[in-house]
N, C-alpha and C positions, 0 to 999 in steps of 0.2 A: 257564161256570164260573161255582160260585159263590162268594160272599165273606161273612167275618164282619166284621160290624158294630157296634161297642164303643162305646157309650156313658153317661155318666155320669148317675146318677140320683139324687135326695134323698138314697138311704141305703146308695149304694156304685154299685156297675160291673154293667153287665149287657151279654151281647151277643146278636145274634141271626145267624141262619147264613141266606143268604138265595139261592135258587137264581137260576138266569141270570134270569130271568122277572122276578126282583125281589120275588116272593113269601117271602116269614119260614116257614120249612121248623120251624125250631127256636129255643126259647130259652130262655137261660140262669139260670140262678136268680142272685140279687144275688149280689157279691163286695164285699169290704171295700175291697178296692185295686183298681188297674187292673191291675196286675203277677198278681197274684190269679187275673184277669177273663180274663186272656191265657192262662196256664195251663189256664183252663177251656178255653179255644180249642183250645186243643194236647190236651187231654182227650179231646173230640171229633172231633179227627182221629184222632186213635190209635184209639180205641174205636168207628170206626164201621164195623167188619165185623162187629162183635157178630151174636151169635145175635139171634131172635127168639122173647122169652115172651110166648105169649098167654094172658092173663089171663081171656078173656069165652070161654076153653073150659071145661067142669065140667071135663074131665081135663087140668087146661093141667098143662103139665109144668115143674117147676124147674128152670131154667137157673142155673149159675153167672154170675157178673158176670165182664168187661162183659156187659151186655145192651140193647137194647129192649125194654120193658115194654109189651103194647097192652091196654088196659081202658076199661072204662066209666065214666064220670063218672054224676056225679047226677041229669044230665037226660037221661040215655042216649046220648050221644054219645061215640063213640072217639076216644081218646088215645093218644098214647104218650110215654113217658121212655125217656132212655140213661142207663142206670148204669154208671159207672166201675168197674175192677175191685175199689177200695176198697167198693165199693157205695152213692157218691156219688151223688145224680143231676146229672146237669151238665148238663141238657137237657130241655125238654119240651115238646110240639105243642099246636097251636091244637085244637079240638073240630073233628072230621070227622062228618058223617051218617052216612058210612058203612063199616066196615070194610077194604073195597078201598082206599077214598080214602087212611084211615090207613095200610094199609100199602104204600102209592102214596109215603107222606109219610116215610117209612122209608127207602124205595128213593133218594129223591130227598135223603137223608141220608148213605147211604153209598156215594152218585154224588158229590156235591156237595163234601163235609167235607174227604178228602185233599185236595187240591188247593186249596181255598179260602184266598182273598187275607184280610189285615185289610185293606181297602179303606178305611176311612175309621173316622176314630176322633173322637169328638163328645164334647168336654168339655163 
């Protein structure tokens, strides 16, 4: 089972969703308060079943939010971000060398986020 780890930064609070093997599969944006960060965790949990919009395709179909957006970064690597119903990005991935690995990351979020606990709070 996955877990969310919330930690304080110099500018606010962030969370990471970690898979059962300890790998970070999703990182949040920076939140101004711990409470809003916890709301972000709940947003990931509730939106984890979202559909995938593959923006790497020439004929990418635009989906409504919530959704996972798959895209390529400036280095040509694959990434995804999870957008909530209101269009806000609630989490994003690391860079992946292949689209298949990126899609596996999305599946890991879908599998781990709904039942993940907040195991640790680092102030």
